[in-house]
C-alpha positions, 0 to 999 in steps of 0.5 A: 601615547603609551611607549612602544618599541618596534622589534624585528628579527633579521637576516639578509633583509635588506630587500624589505626592511626600510619599508618595515621600519619607516611603517612605525614612525611613531615607535619611541624604541626600535630594535634589530636582532640580527643574525649574521647578515651580510648585506646592507641590513644592519646599515639600513637599521642604523639610518633608521635609528634602530639599535642593532644587536648580532646574535647567534640563530635559536630559532624563530621563537627564542630569537623573537623572545630574545628581540623582545628582552632587548626592547626599552618598553614594555609595549612591544609591537614585533614585525618581520623584515618583509611585512609593514603596517598599512596607513590604516593600521598606523592610524588605528594603533596610534589611537589605541596607544592614546591610553594603555590597553588593558588587553595583554596583546592584540591579533592584526590581519595580515594581508599578503602581496604574491605574483602580482597581487593581494592573496585574500583566499585560500587560507592567507586572509585574514590570517590573524597574527597576535603582533602587538603585546605587554611583555609582561603580561605575554611571551613568545612561544620557544617553538623553532616553526609556528611561534606564536604570541602566548597570551589570556586576553587578546583584543583584536584589530581591524586594519592590516599588516602588509606582507610581501610574502615571497620574492617569486616562486623560486623563493617560494618553493625554497621556503617551503622547502626549509619549512617543510624540513623544520616541520618534520623535525616538529613531528620528531620532537613530538614523537610522530612516526611516519605513516604512508597514509599521511604522506599520500592523504595529507597533501591532497586534504591540504589542497582541497582545503587550500583551493576548494574549501577556502576558495583560493580559486577566486585569486586565479592562477596565483590561488592554484599555484598557492594550492600547490605548493602548499600540498607540496610541501605537507608532502615533503615534510612527511616524505622527510620524516620518513627519510629521517626516520629511515636513517637514524 
C-alpha cells in the first residue's frame, strides 16, 4: 500500500478533531499543525498518535502548504478538523492506494451537516474538494482564503468526505462575518474598487443562485436559511470593501 500522511491544521478544534483523526486509521503518518489552541486540541492529537507542531498563522493556503512540508510521505491527505472520511470513502481510498496512483491529485465530493440534516442542494453538494495529492506534483496555492490544491492531472473519487460545517447558526453568522472580511481584503489585493451596483445586485443574485437555481429549497428551512446567509455574506463583503476604501 502506498504510504499516506494525514495532515490537519487546527485551532481550538477539540469538538471535532478526534473523529477526524480516527477516520483515517490506515495513515502511516499523522501531522497536526496547530495555531495557538487553548483547548484540548493538542492533547487529542497526541493521543491519536499525531506529530504535533505549533506555529503562527499564515493564512489558509500557506498554512496547509507548511503542514504538507511537515509530512513524512509524498502522498498526503489533507482534512479540516471538522471533516472525516465516511466509511465508504475509507474503503475507496484504501483500494486506490494499493498501488501508487498515476494521477497527481484526487477530488472528493463533500457532504455537509447543518441544522440537523445533510445538505444536498444549494451548491453544497457535491462541493468537490481536492484533498488527496502527491506533494511532488501538486501543492496548495498561497491564497489566504479560498485556497485550493493546484495540480495538472486530477482524478475524482466517488465517496464523500463528511463535513460538520457549523456548530449552530451563531457559528455560521460568525464565520460569514470573518470570511466576508477576508473576501474584502482579497478584492483589494486584486485591485477591485467598490461598486454600488455590486453591493445591491450581487447579494440578490447569490440568493437566487443558492435557493432557486441550485435547488436549495429542496433542503427545507435549512436551505432557505443557508441561501439568506450566503446572500448576506456577499453583501457584507462589498460593504466592507466600501468601508476599507472609504477610510484608506
